[in-house]
LUMBA-629439 format. One record per residue (C-alpha): x negated, y, z. Coordinates in steps of 0.1 Angstrom, whole numbers, padded with zeros to 4 digits, always signed. Example, Ala and Ser with C-alpha at 12.3 -4.5 7.8 and 13.67 -1.06 7.14 Angstrom:
-0123-0045+0078;-0137-0011+0071;
# end
This chain:
-0003-0274+0119;-0027-0290+0095;-0006-0285+0066;-0001-0253+0078;-0034-0236+0080;-0037-0255+0044;-0010-0235+0028;-0025-0208+0039;-0056-0215+0027;-0040-0219+0000;-0017-0194-0009;-0059-0170+0001;-0068-0186-0027;-0043-0181-0055;-0038-0145-0047;-0078-0142-0043;-0081-0154-0079;-0050-0135-0094;-0068-0096-0074;-0096-0113-0097;-0074-0112-0130;-0061-0085-0128;-0088-0062-0112;-0098-0047-0144;-0073-0035-0163;-0054-0026-0123;-0086-0003-0113;-0094+0011-0149;-0057+0020-0153;-0062+0043-0111;-0099+0055-0123;-0095+0070-0160;-0061+0072-0171;-0056+0104-0164;-0009+0101-0158;-0012+0071-0134;-0043+0085-0121;-0023+0125-0109;+0003+0099-0097;-0011+0073-0076;-0031+0110-0061;+0006+0126-0056;+0015+0095-0039;-0017+0099-0020;-0008+0131-0013;+0029+0119+0002;+0014+0089+0026;-0014+0116+0037;+0006+0138+0054;+0034+0111+0076;-0007+0114+0096;+0001+0133+0124;-0015+0170+0122;-0025+0166+0160;-0053+0137+0145;-0088+0154+0146;-0118+0141+0129;-0127+0118+0156;-0097+0101+0148;-0103+0060+0139;-0089+0054+0098;-0079+0020+0090;-0066+0008+0050;-0067-0030+0066;-0056-0040+0026;-0078-0014+0004;-0080-0036-0027;-0104-0017-0046;-0111+0014-0020;-0093+0039-0049;-0071+0065-0020;-0103+0067+0008;-0112+0101-0006;-0086+0117+0012;-0093+0099+0049;-0125+0103+0039;-0126+0137+0035;-0106+0138+0071;-0113+0109+0097;-0153+0102+0109;-0149+0069+0111;-0131+0057+0086;-0126+0017+0085;-0122-0003+0057;-0116-0039+0042;-0093-0066+0021;-0091-0106+0017;-0105-0102-0019;-0143-0095-0017;-0137-0089-0058;-0118-0058-0058;-0142-0044-0028;-0171-0048-0052;-0150-0015-0074;-0153+0006-0045;-0175+0037-0059;-0210+0033-0043;-0201+0071-0023;-0177+0065-0005;-0192+0030+0000;-0217+0052+0022;-0198+0067+0041;-0178+0046+0051;-0180+0038+0090;-0173-0003+0082;-0159-0021+0043;-0164-0066+0043;-0138-0086+0042;-0108-0092+0061;-0078-0114+0057;-0053-0087+0076;-0029-0119+0093;-0065-0122+0121;-0084-0092+0117;-0116-0092+0137;-0110-0055+0158;-0106-0052+0187;-0070-0042+0206;-0059-0009+0209;-0091+0002+0187;-0077+0028+0155;-0056+0063+0159;-0040+0055+0127;-0031+0024+0097;-0020+0031+0068;-0010+0009+0036;-0004+0011+0006;+0014-0018-0016;-0001-0043+0003;+0025-0063+0024;+0049-0073-0006;+0012-0098-0010;+0018-0111+0019;+0056-0112+0026;+0054-0148+0038;+0037-0142+0065;+0047-0097+0077;+0054-0121+0113;+0019-0120+0119;+0008-0094+0101;+0025-0075+0113;+0022-0076+0151;-0018-0077+0140;-0018-0043+0128;+0002-0039+0168;-0025-0045+0184;-0056-0034+0170;-0042+0005+0173;-0039+0029+0200;-0008+0032+0214;+0002+0063+0208;-0012+0055+0166;+0003+0060+0135;+0013+0029+0114;+0018+0046+0079;+0027+0023+0051;+0042+0017+0012;+0056-0006-0007;+0082-0018-0032;+0125-0023-0020;+0146-0043-0030;+0175-0016-0027;+0188-0008-0057;+0203-0038-0075;+0201-0029-0107;+0155-0022-0100;+0155-0053-0079;+0170-0072-0114;+0143-0052-0128;+0121-0055-0107;+0118-0096-0104;+0125-0104-0144;+0092-0079-0149;+0077-0107-0114;+0084-0135-0138;+0069-0117-0176;+0038-0118-0169;+0006-0128-0150;-0003-0091-0137;+0024-0099-0116;+0022-0129-0090;+0064-0145-0090;+0051-0167-0055;+0041-0143-0035;+0045-0113-0045;+0083-0098-0041;+0089-0066-0034;+0110-0061+0003;+0142-0053+0021;+0147-0020+0045;+0164-0045+0070;+0130-0072+0069;+0100-0044+0080;+0125-0027+0107;+0135-0059+0126;+0089-0068+0116;+0084-0036+0132;+0108-0035+0158;+0095-0065+0169;+0062-0059+0170;+0076-0032+0187;+0071-0005+0169;+0094+0026+0171;+0097+0056+0157;+0106+0036+0128;+0116+0062+0097;+0122+0063+0060;+0124+0079+0022;+0128+0064-0010;+0094+0074-0035;+0094+0062-0070;+0119+0069-0093;+0112+0073-0136;+0074+0084-0136;+0060+0054-0110;+0081+0034-0135;+0065+0052-0167;+0026+0066-0158;+0023+0047-0122;+0016+0013-0138;+0002+0018-0171;-0018-0020-0167;+0020-0027-0172;+0035-0004-0195;+0001+0003-0216;+0026+0018-0244;+0028+0057-0221;-0011+0058-0221;-0013+0076-0237;+0003+0108-0219;-0033+0132-0217;-0015+0167-0220;-0011+0181-0178;+0019+0196-0184;+0034+0169-0196;+0024+0148-0163;+0030+0173-0141;+0068+0173-0155;+0069+0137-0154;+0057+0138-0116;+0079+0166-0102;+0114+0151-0115;+0101+0121-0091;+0095+0144-0065;+0129+0161-0070;+0146+0124-0081;+0138+0116-0042;+0160+0140-0026;+0187+0134-0050;+0213+0120-0025;+0227+0091-0043;+0197+0097-0072;+0170+0089-0048;+0188+0057-0044;+0174+0045-0073;+0141+0040-0062;+0112+0011-0064;+0091+0022-0034;+0100+0027-0003;+0073+0052+0022;+0075+0045+0061;+0058+0056+0097;+0063+0046+0120;+0045+0047+0161;+0026+0025+0186;+0048+0032+0221;+0023+0054+0247;+0018+0025+0271;+0042+0028+0301;
# end
C-alpha cells in the first residue's frame, strides 16, 4: 500500500512538471493560432452535440480534466452550473478570467479521487484526458461513474490505437519529443475503454473515429510548427471539411488518431 501511494505521488509529480513544461506552447496554439483554434472548436462542437437535447440549463456539467479551460465556453453558454477541475494548478491559471467568473466551481483535483458527492452531475465530458491516466483507468472510470447521476452521460475523447499505421507513427512521435509524456501517455484501445466503462457499470457504449489528416496538420501546431502559418479561412475550413468527410467513409475512417465516445449511467432500479 505504501509503495503504491509513493508510486502514485511520483506519477502525479511527473505529470504536473510535464504540464508546466508544455503549458505555454499548448495554450498558445489552441487559443491564438487560427487553424488550430478552428479545428478544436470543430472538435468541441462534435462532442457537445452528443449531450442529450433533453438536458436543460439547470443540468450540472463537469469537466474533471479541464486543463487550461480552453473548451469551457460552449457548456458555460448552455448550463447554469459548470464545474471544472484539473490536476495542474499551472494549467488552471490559464483559464480566462471571464470564464472563471462564470464557473460554479474551479479548483485543483485528482480525477482518481474527486471531492464531489455521489450522483451529483448530469453530464461529464473529458477531452484528451484519459490517456494521461492510462495506468489508472480502473480507478478513474469508476470514480466518474460514482459522481454521475443515474441516467447521466459520460462523454470523452482520447487518442486510440485503432489503426496500426497511425499507432506506429504516434509511438514514434511520443519518443522523439518532450511535448508528449511516453511514460504515462499512450494511445488507448477501444477494447480497454469499453471494458473499463462496462465494468464500472456504464451502458450504451458508443464510439466513432475522429481526427485524420487535418488533425495531424493543424490540430497540433505546438508540435507540427511548420503548419502554424496556415491562416487563410477557406483553406482552414477545407482541411476541417476533409476530416469531417473522412470520419464518415468506411475503412478510410479507421485511419483515425482519436475516438469520440459516449456511455450512460443506468437509471436507478
